[in-house]
ZAMARGU-4260 file (C-alpha; in steps of 0.2 Angstrom, whole numbers, plus 5000, padded with zeros to 4 digits):
<rodrens>
0) 5763/4476/5088 | 5766/4489/5102 | 5749/4497/5101 | 5752/4507/5118 | 5770/4512/5112
5) 5763/4518/5095 | 5749/4528/5104 | 5761/4536/5115 | 5772/4541/5101 | 5757/4548/5091
10) 5751/4558/5107 | 5769/4564/5109 | 5770/4570/5090 | 5754/4579/5092 | 5758/4587/5108
15) 5775/4594/5099 | 5764/4600/5084 | 5753/4609/5096 | 5767/4616/5106 | 5776/4622/5089
20) 5760/4629/5082 | 5758/4640/5098 | 5776/4646/5095 | 5773/4650/5078 | 5758/4660/5082
25) 5768/4670/5095 | 5781/4674/5082 | 5768/4682/5072 | 5762/4692/5086 | 5750/4706/5089
30) 5759/4717/5077 | 5756/4706/5062 | 5743/4713/5051 | 5725/4706/5054 | 5720/4694/5040
35) 5702/4695/5034 | 5692/4678/5036 | 5690/4675/5018 | 5709/4676/5014 | 5712/4662/5027
40) 5703/4651/5015 | 5715/4655/5002 | 5730/4651/5014 | 5722/4635/5019 | 5720/4630/5001
45) 5738/4635/4996 | 5744/4624/5011 | 5734/4609/5005 | 5739/4611/4987 | 5758/4617/4988
50) 5763/4614/5005 | 5772/4625/5018 | 5782/4636/5006 | 5767/4640/4995 | 5756/4643/5011
55) 5770/4654/5019 | 5769/4666/5004 | 5751/4666/5003 | 5749/4669/5021 | 5761/4684/5020
60) 5753/4690/5005 | 5736/4690/5013 | 5741/4699/5028 | 5755/4711/5023 | 5753/4711/5004
65) 5759/4729/5001 | 5775/4726/5013 | 5792/4723/5005 | 5797/4705/5005 | 5813/4706/4997
70) 5825/4720/4994 | 5841/4717/4983 | 5851/4727/4972 | 5836/4729/4960 | 5826/4736/4974
75) 5810/4731/4983 | 5797/4718/4979 | 5781/4716/4989 | 5773/4700/4995 | 5759/4703/4983
80) 5770/4706/4968 | 5781/4690/4974 | 5765/4679/4975 | 5760/4685/4958 | 5776/4683/4951
85) 5779/4666/4957 | 5762/4660/4951 | 5767/4667/4933 | 5784/4658/4934 | 5776/4642/4939
90) 5763/4644/4924 | 5776/4648/4912 | 5787/4633/4917 | 5772/4621/4917 | 5769/4628/4898
95) 5787/4624/4894 | 5782/4605/4898 | 5789/4605/4917 | 5778/4592/4926 | 5775/4588/4945
100) 5789/4578/4951 | 5802/4584/4938 | 5819/4591/4945 | 5823/4608/4944 | 5841/4614/4947
105) 5845/4631/4953 | 5862/4639/4953 | 5861/4657/4959 | 5867/4669/4971 | 5856/4678/4983
110) 5843/4689/4975 | 5825/4689/4971 | 5826/4677/4956 | 5832/4664/4968 | 5817/4664/4980
115) 5805/4667/4965 | 5811/4650/4957 | 5811/4641/4974 | 5793/4647/4977 | 5788/4643/4960
120) 5794/4626/4963 | 5783/4624/4977 | 5768/4628/4966 | 5774/4616/4953 | 5776/4601/4966
125) 5795/4601/4959 | 5810/4592/4965 | 5820/4607/4969 | 5840/4605/4968 | 5850/4619/4975
130) 5867/4620/4968 | 5883/4626/4976 | 5889/4642/4968 | 5907/4637/4970 | 5905/4622/4958
135) 5916/4618/4944 | 5909/4613/4927 | 5912/4594/4928 | 5905/4593/4946 | 5890/4602/4942
140) 5887/4592/4927 | 5889/4575/4937 | 5877/4581/4950 | 5864/4588/4938 | 5864/4570/4929
145) 5863/4561/4944 | 5848/4571/4950 | 5841/4570/4932 | 5838/4590/4931 | 5824/4594/4919
150) 5827/4614/4918 | 5842/4622/4925 | 5840/4640/4932 | 5856/4650/4934 | 5864/4667/4935
155) 5871/4674/4919 | 5889/4673/4927 | 5889/4654/4928 | 5884/4651/4910 | 5901/4644/4906
160) 5900/4632/4921 | 5883/4625/4916 | 5887/4622/4898 | 5892/4605/4900 | 5875/4599/4905
165) 5860/4602/4893 | 5843/4598/4902 | 5829/4592/4893 | 5819/4608/4895 | 5834/4620/4894
170) 5842/4634/4904 | 5834/4649/4911 | 5843/4665/4917 | 5838/4671/4935 | 5851/4686/4934
175) 5858/4695/4920 | 5873/4707/4922 | 5873/4713/4904 | 5856/4711/4895 | 5863/4717/4878
180) 5875/4702/4878 | 5861/4689/4881 | 5863/4672/4873 | 5847/4664/4866 | 5840/4659/4883
185) 5824/4665/4892 | 5826/4674/4909 | 5815/4673/4923 | 5808/4691/4920 | 5803/4686/4903
190) 5795/4670/4908 | 5785/4680/4921 | 5780/4694/4909 | 5773/4681/4896 | 5763/4671/4908
195) 5747/4672/4918 | 5747/4677/4936 | 5732/4666/4941 | 5734/4653/4954 | 5742/4638/4946
200) 5734/4620/4946 | 5736/4609/4960 | 5752/4599/4957 | 5745/4583/4966 | 5762/4582/4976
205) 5771/4593/4987 | 5789/4600/4983 | 5804/4591/4988 | 5820/4600/4992 | 5836/4592/4988
210) 5850/4600/4998 | 5869/4595/4994 | 5881/4591/5008 | 5895/4603/5010 | 5907/4592/5000
215) 5922/4597/5011 | 5928/4579/5011 | 5922/4573/4994 | 5908/4573/4981 | 5893/4582/4987
220) 5879/4571/4990 | 5860/4575/4987 | 5849/4576/5004 | 5831/4576/4999 | 5819/4583/5012
225) 5800/4582/5011 | 5792/4598/5016 | 5778/4590/5026 | 5764/4598/5034 | 5773/4599/5051
230) 5777/4613/5063 | 5792/4604/5069 | 5805/4614/5059 | 5798/4632/5061 | 5792/4629/5079
235) 5810/4622/5085 | 5819/4636/5077 | 5808/4649/5083 | 5806/4642/5101 | 5825/4647/5102
240) 5828/4661/5090 | 5815/4673/5092 | 5812/4681/5075 | 5795/4691/5075 | 5783/4697/5061
245) 5785/4713/5052 | 5803/4715/5055 | 5818/4717/5043 | 5831/4703/5042 | 5849/4705/5034
250) 5853/4688/5026 | 5872/4687/5024 | 5872/4668/5021 | 5870/4659/5005 | 5852/4654/5003
255) 5856/4638/4992 | 5864/4631/5010 | 5851/4624/5022 | 5855/4638/5035 | 5852/4651/5024
260) 5836/4643/5016 | 5828/4639/5031 | 5831/4656/5040 | 5825/4666/5025 | 5809/4655/5021
265) 5804/4657/5039 | 5807/4676/5039 | 5796/4677/5023 | 5783/4666/5031 | 5782/4678/5045
270) 5781/4693/5034 | 5798/4700/5037 | 5807/4710/5024 | 5823/4702/5018 | 5838/4712/5014
275) 5852/4703/5003 | 5866/4706/4991 | 5873/4694/4977 | 5890/4697/4984 | 5895/4700/5003
280) 5902/4716/5008 | 5906/4720/5027 | 5905/4739/5025 | 5889/4737/5014 | 5881/4725/5028
285) 5885/4736/5042 | 5877/4751/5032 | 5862/4741/5029 | 5861/4735/5046 | 5860/4753/5053
290) 5851/4761/5038 | 5837/4750/5039 | 5836/4747/5058 | 5838/4728/5055 | 5831/4717/5068
295) 5840/4702/5064 | 5856/4697/5055 | 5857/4679/5048 | 5875/4675/5044 | 5889/4662/5045
300) 5904/4664/5058 | 5918/4670/5045 | 5907/4683/5038 | 5902/4689/5055 | 5920/4691/5060
305) 5921/4703/5045 | 5906/4713/5049 | 5913/4715/5067 | 5929/4722/5060 | 5919/4734/5049
310) 5907/4739/5064 | 5922/4742/5074 | 5930/4754/5061 | 5913/4763/5060 | 5910/4764/5079
315) 5900/4780/5082 | 5895/4782/5064 | 5882/4768/5063 | 5869/4764/5075 | 5867/4746/5077
320) 5855/4747/5092 | 5841/4739/5084 | 5849/4723/5081 | 5840/4711/5092 | 5846/4694/5084
325) 5863/4688/5077 | 5859/4670/5071 | 5875/4660/5065 | 5877/4642/5058 | 5885/4634/5044
330) 5902/4632/5052 | 5910/4633/5070 | 5907/4648/5080 | 5922/4650/5091 | 5920/4655/5109
335) 5931/4670/5106 | 5919/4676/5091 | 5905/4673/5101 | 5910/4684/5116 | 5918/4697/5106
340) 5902/4699/5097 | 5891/4701/5112 | 5904/4712/5121 | 5903/4724/5105 | 5884/4722/5101
345) 5875/4715/5116 | 5869/4698/5121 | 5861/4695/5104 | 5870/4680/5097 | 5861/4663/5093
350) 5871/4648/5087 | 5862/4634/5078 | 5871/4617/5077 | 5864/4604/5064 | 5868/4596/5047
355) 5860/4594/5030 | 5854/4576/5035 | 5847/4579/5053 | 5842/4597/5051 | 5845/4606/5068
360) 5851/4598/5083 | 5855/4611/5097 | 5853/4629/5097 | 5864/4640/5109 | 5855/4656/5116
365) 5864/4672/5122 | 5862/4665/5140 | 5871/4648/5135 | 5885/4658/5125 | 5888/4669/5140
370) 5889/4655/5153 | 5899/4643/5141 | 5905/4652/5125 | 5911/4637/5116 | 5894/4628/5117
375) 5881/4625/5103 | 5867/4624/5115 | 5854/4612/5120 | 5840/4603/5108 | 5824/4611/5106
380) 5808/4602/5112 | 5805/4587/5101 | 5823/4584/5098 | 5835/4571/5107 | 5854/4570/5106
385) 5864/4556/5113 | 5884/4554/5114 | 5889/4537/5110 | 5905/4527/5110 | 5910/4515/5095
390) 5900/4501/5102 | 5885/4512/5103 | 5883/4515/5122 | 5881/4532/5129 | 5897/4540/5137
395) 5897/4548/5153 | 5893/4567/5156 | 5909/4576/5151 | 5917/4562/5140 | 5919/4564/5121
400) 5906/4554/5111 | 5900/4553/5094 | 5885/4565/5092 | 5868/4556/5087 | 5852/4566/5085
405) 5834/4560/5085 | 5819/4571/5078 | 5805/4569/5066 | 5814/4580/5052 | 5828/4569/5047
410) 5831/4566/5029 | 5827/4548/5022 | 5843/4544/5013 | 5855/4550/4999 | 5849/4552/4982
415) 5863/4541/4975 | 5860/4528/4988 | 5867/4526/5005 | 5862/4534/5022 | 5870/4542/5039
420) 5874/4529/5052 | 5859/4526/5064 | 5858/4518/5081 | 5841/4514/5089 | 5833/4528/5078
425) 5845/4541/5080 | 5856/4549/5066 | 5875/4552/5066 | 5880/4570/5063 | 5898/4564/5059
430) 5904/4574/5074 | 5911/4571/5091 | 5907/4581/5107 | 5903/4581/5125 | 5890/4588/5136
435) 5893/4598/5152 | 5884/4597/5168 | 5870/4610/5162 | 5866/4599/5147 | 5874/4610/5135
440) 5883/4602/5120 | 5901/4606/5114 | 5907/4600/5097 | 5925/4594/5098 | 5927/4590/5080
445) 5923/4579/5065 | 5923/4560/5069 | 5934/4557/5053 | 5946/4571/5058 | 5953/4563/5073
450) 5972/4561/5071 | 5982/4548/5080 | 5999/4554/5084 | 6011/4543/5093 | 5997/4533/5100
455) 5987/4549/5107 | 5970/4554/5100 | 5970/4572/5094 | 5955/4582/5088 | 5961/4597/5078
460) 5946/4609/5083 | 5953/4611/5101 | 5970/4617/5094 | 5961/4628/5080 | 5950/4637/5093
465) 5966/4640/5105 | 5976/4647/5090 | 5962/4658/5086 | 5963/4667/5103 | 5980/4673/5100
470) 5981/4691/5097 | 5992/4690/5082 | 5982/4675/5074 | 5966/4678/5064 | 5962/4660/5061
475) 5970/4643/5059 | 5967/4625/5052 | 5975/4610/5059 | 5977/4593/5049 | 5987/4576/5052
480) 6001/4572/5040 | 6010/4555/5038 | 6024/4553/5049 | 6036/4537/5049 | 6039/4538/5067
485) 6023/4545/5075 | 6010/4538/5062 | 6004/4556/5059 | 6011/4573/5065 | 6001/4589/5067
490) 6002/4603/5055 | 5995/4619/5058 | 5990/4633/5044 | 5990/4649/5051 | 5983/4666/5046
495) 5992/4680/5054 | 5985/4697/5058 | 6002/4705/5055 | 6015/4696/5044 | 6028/4699/5057
500) 6019/4696/5073 | 6022/4678/5076 | 6033/4664/5070 | 6033/4646/5069 | 6041/4644/5086
505) 6029/4657/5093 | 6014/4646/5087 | 6022/4631/5095 | 6025/4639/5112 | 6009/4646/5113
510) 6001/4629/5110 | 6013/4620/5121 | 6009/4633/5135 | 5990/4629/5135 | 5988/4611/5129
515) 5997/4594/5131 | 6013/4591/5122 | 6006/4579/5110 | 5994/4592/5104 | 6008/4604/5098
520) 6009/4605/5079 | 6027/4601/5073 | 6024/4609/5056 | 6018/4626/5055 | 6013/4636/5038
525) 6008/4653/5036 | 5994/4658/5022 | 5985/4673/5018 | 5968/4665/5020 | 5960/4648/5023
530) 5951/4640/5008 | 5932/4640/5012 | 5916/4635/5004 | 5902/4648/5003 | 5895/4642/5019
535) 5911/4647/5028 | 5918/4630/5031 | 5936/4627/5029 | 5940/4615/5015 | 5955/4606/5022
540) 5957/4596/5006 | 5962/4612/4997 | 5975/4616/5009 | 5993/4617/5002 | 6000/4599/5003
545) 5987/4594/5015
</rodrens>
């Protein structure tokens, strides 16, 4: 028994928790509303009873109850209203037979109902499963059966998709497009209207969030995460991305995804107003950023690129000078997009790299992205990254290795069994990358994306990022296809800005002029757009003949 080692680990964790608690207090800042001492008692009770999510809404309600928490197409809802509505929803679901530890499935776009159900789940001690809005019926039914979903809450538009799964406690509608055409299913609003707004009983267990892996290479896996009483997740995020209390945040990323969920729950806990819409519209996003003087934008790279196009088209008409933070994650932020954004809107871009399994690994600040535009940054305090070769040894600085992450917020294994590869307590992200002399991490590609062509190892991301810098190319994806002579050959799928601007030979010549000959795609195909999931990641298995 290593008593000294255990003591050091305990002290290290305590130091990290204290440091991140101070970071959270700084984020609330002097501008946050003062909370009467007696209201803190209720917040502490909510933390003990319902965990961090329940405490976050109780804290915001105690200090900023009359402030707007969420503004969607239906208008505003205040923090006090959100607290009462989630109390009522929890009480109503409990009356339907939902018990602590039961699984609650949510299939919804960004709107107040999604957040109300998540927060009600905290007050129920639920196992809350966030489902992908791109799911087909059979895929959804399989995942819900595997996760033993007791009640399925969904937007009305998804009724045909969810029909293949009948949960024991039935379906509940979170958003209704045509109330006059409702089937015999209760809505979230009806459940809230018919229940008491009093504080729900203590569930006796904390909420567990089940996030799904992206599924870009196969069936999505469930990655459960306990919302422990820890400052590590909010503290690490806020130590690099300086959200502040009482501001307005535009959420242009799916909240069922880890990135959108983390950012939105942190913003609510700080007492920020979240602006969001069920469907993304670039012109509308720019209008909201300007009209509401947004302090922060949370988005994914592909949507950021569309916002930039809209902002450029409206230059001089919309004032975006209040925008202090553009936080992106979910898929690769190219060096070109990072630089273009900062040239247009200032040094306000933050890039978070992580995975569903390890949470965050690194965060790049504007200073990092100016110095090294392709970087994903450095790890926050309390997180360690190491790059390992196939034998588990660390690679030298500048060399490519598999990325492993160590922190106290990793998941504990997939719900269907299995886990991510681990080495000496560090967990694989599934990516490969390298670190520069300043300690900044660069992601070179997926470990399983490596293509061996003619005996040479090729990672598609390098070629994709190069092609995206061409003035006639909007974006590109590169894959390997079987070849009898080379084992595999490279094929590039290219989205052109102008259909006549570049041809196949032009694509090949551009790569040949900038990279090694073996990295030149032999095949080039042009598409109108690349297939992506809601988080913005390219789904390569959906490419034609990929």
